[in-house]
C-alpha positions in Angstrom: -9.8 132.1 30.6 -6.7 133.9 31.6 -6.4 137.0 33.7 -3.2 139.2 34.4 -3.1 141.7 37.3 -0.1 144.1 37.5 0.8 147.5 39.2 3.0 149.1 36.6 4.2 152.0 38.9 2.8 154.9 36.9 5.1 154.1 33.9 3.9 156.1 31.0 3.3 154.2 27.6 6.4 155.7 26.1 8.8 154.4 28.7 10.8 151.2 28.1 9.5 149.8 31.4 5.9 150.0 30.2 6.7 148.7 26.7 8.5 145.7 28.1 5.6 144.9 30.5 3.0 145.3 27.8 4.9 143.1 25.5 5.1 140.4 28.0 1.4 140.7 28.8 0.5 140.4 25.1 2.7 137.6 24.6 0.8 135.5 27.3 -2.5 136.2 25.4 -4.8 137.1 28.4 -8.6 137.4 28.1 -8.7 140.0 30.9 -6.1 142.5 32.2 -6.3 144.6 35.5 -3.6 147.3 35.7 -3.2 149.8 38.6 -1.1 152.9 38.5 -1.4 152.9 34.7 -2.6 155.1 31.8 -5.6 155.0 29.6 -3.3 154.3 26.7 -1.1 151.7 28.5 -2.7 148.8 26.6 -3.2 150.3 23.2 -0.9 147.8 21.4 -3.2 145.0 22.5 -6.3 146.5 21.0 -9.5 145.5 22.8 -11.5 147.7 25.2 -10.9 149.4 28.5 -12.7 150.9 31.5 -10.9 152.9 34.0 -11.1 155.1 37.2 -8.8 158.0 37.8 -8.7 157.2 41.6 -8.3 159.5 44.7 -6.1 162.6 44.6 -2.6 161.4 45.4 -0.6 164.3 44.0 0.1 165.6 40.4 -0.9 163.2 37.7 -0.7 163.2 33.8 -4.1 163.6 32.2 -4.2 160.0 31.1 -3.1 158.6 34.5 -5.5 156.2 36.0 -5.4 154.4 39.3 -7.3 151.3 37.9 -7.6 150.1 34.2 -9.5 146.9 33.2 -9.0 145.6 29.7 -11.0 142.9 27.6 -10.9 141.6 24.2 -14.5 142.2 23.9 -16.6 145.5 24.8 -17.4 146.3 28.2 -20.8 147.2 29.7 -20.0 149.8 32.6 -21.8 149.1 36.0 -21.8 152.0 38.2 -20.3 151.7 41.8 -21.0 153.9 44.8 -19.1 157.0 44.5 -18.2 157.0 48.1 -16.3 153.6 47.4 -14.6 154.5 44.2 -13.5 158.0 45.2 -11.8 156.8 48.5 -9.5 154.7 46.5 -9.9 153.5 42.9 -12.6 151.2 41.6 -14.2 150.3 38.2 -16.7 147.5 37.4 -17.8 146.1 34.0 -19.3 143.1 32.3 -17.8 141.6 29.3 -17.8 138.2 27.5 -15.1 135.6 27.5 -15.4 132.4 25.6 -19.0 133.2 24.8 -19.9 133.7 28.6 -20.7 136.8 30.6 -18.0 137.8 33.2 -18.0 140.7 35.7 -14.7 142.2 36.7 -14.2 144.7 39.4 -10.8 146.3 39.3 -9.8 148.1 42.3 -6.7 149.8 44.3 -7.1 149.8 48.0 -5.3 152.9 49.3 -1.8 152.2 50.9 -1.4 152.6 54.6 0.1 156.3 54.3 -2.6 157.7 52.0 -4.0 161.0 53.2 -7.4 160.6 54.7 -8.8 164.1 54.9 -8.3 166.1 51.6 -7.7 169.0 50.8 -5.6 169.2 53.9 -3.9 165.9 53.1 -3.7 164.9 56.7 -2.1 161.3 57.1 -3.3 159.0 59.7 -1.7 155.7 58.8 -4.1 153.1 57.7 -7.1 155.3 58.0 -8.1 155.8 54.4 -7.2 152.1 53.7 -9.7 151.1 56.4 -12.3 153.6 55.1 -12.2 152.0 51.8 -12.5 148.5 53.2 -15.6 149.7 55.4 -17.4 150.6 52.0 -16.0 147.6 50.1 -17.9 144.9 52.0 -21.3 146.4 51.5 -20.7 147.1 48.0 -19.7 143.5 47.3 -22.7 142.2 49.0 -24.9 144.5 46.9 -23.3 142.8 43.8 -24.1 139.3 45.0 -26.2 138.8 41.8 -23.4 139.5 39.4 -21.8 136.1 38.8 -19.3 135.1 38.2 -17.4 138.1 39.5 -13.7 138.6 39.7 -12.1 141.2 41.9 -8.6 142.1 41.1 -6.1 145.0 41.7 -3.8 146.2 44.2 -4.9 145.4 47.8 -1.8 146.9 49.4 -1.8 143.9 51.9 -0.2 140.4 51.8 -2.5 137.6 52.5 -2.3 136.1 55.0 -1.2 139.1 57.0 2.6 139.5 57.3 2.9 143.1 58.7 0.6 146.1 59.6 -2.3 146.1 62.2 -4.5 143.2 62.9 -7.5 145.5 62.9 -7.2 146.6 59.4 -6.4 143.2 58.2 -9.6 141.9 59.7 -11.5 144.6 57.8 -10.0 143.2 54.6 -11.0 139.6 55.3 -14.4 140.7 56.3 -14.9 142.8 53.2 -13.9 139.8 51.0 -16.4 137.3 52.7 -17.7 134.9 50.2 -14.9 135.2 47.6 -12.0 132.8 47.1 -8.8 134.8 47.1 -6.7 132.6 44.8 -3.4 134.7 45.4 -2.9 133.9 49.1 0.6 132.8 50.3 3.8 132.5 48.2 3.2 132.3 44.6 5.7 130.3 42.2 8.1 130.5 40.6 9.2 133.5 42.6 8.3 132.1 45.9 7.1 135.4 47.0 3.9 136.9 48.5 1.9 139.6 46.5 -0.1 142.5 47.5 -1.8 142.4 44.0 -4.8 140.0 44.4 -7.2 138.1 42.5 -10.6 136.9 44.2 -13.5 135.0 42.5 -17.0 134.1 43.2 -19.3 132.2 40.9 -18.8 129.5 38.4 -14.9 129.8 38.0 -12.0 127.7 39.5 -8.3 128.7 39.2 -6.0 126.1 37.4 -3.0 128.0 37.4 -1.6 130.9 39.7 1.7 132.3 39.2 4.0 135.3 39.6 5.4 137.3 36.6 8.9 138.9 37.3 9.1 142.5 37.8 12.5 142.4 36.2 13.2 141.9 32.5 15.6 139.4 31.0 18.6 141.6 31.7 17.6 142.0 35.2 16.4 145.6 35.2 13.3 146.4 37.3 10.2 147.3 35.2 8.0 148.0 38.2 8.1 147.8 42.0 5.5 145.2 41.8 5.6 141.7 40.3 2.6 140.7 38.2 0.0 137.9 38.8 -1.3 135.5 36.2 -4.3 133.3 36.7 -5.9 130.8 34.6 -9.4 129.7 35.2 -11.8 127.0 34.1 -15.5 127.1 34.1 -17.6 124.6 36.3 -21.2 124.0 36.6 -23.1 125.7 39.3 -24.6 129.1 40.2 -23.3 132.0 38.2 
């Protein structure tokens, strides 16, 4: 089973950047895709099925723009999340089938450290909205413990292990993800770079390949300010 996770920097489907990114994603034949800062129509050329969440208010957006989009070749069953969690950042959860087995996928975008924490006044207290999301994420994931296997993927807005930013907010991230194997920790080949776009798993899945996908095209032009992440999984015996 193959998953691709990419923040495509709000690039509309009509742009060359999005067209190039989606062409590469399609060529890699994923079973699941998680996009952040995307559009509902971003993956139309792949066919398949999507769920999405518009995300918190972060300024003007096109009608089709979503903070989180999750894609599967087979239909999704939508699973509600607490509104207090989803609306603090962006989050959407669904169940689909891959290789004849049920898989649950939670796509999310944890707010960046300068996100406003008190709309509509848009007061910015660095890291506050980020931390508020994490304080809700931990209990939400605990409540989903029976959904296995569960993949959590998206833009975490933190490198893991911590490379900058306050220890206190990083500790909240680690606490929220208790019980999950974050398979994108550390530097990822072949770029030898650390990502802020992560993939975490619980249940009967093990990673067999984890690698970075270049944010630049073959000519060297930047398609996004994030590089992508590809993870291949194998099923194993055990709960979930």
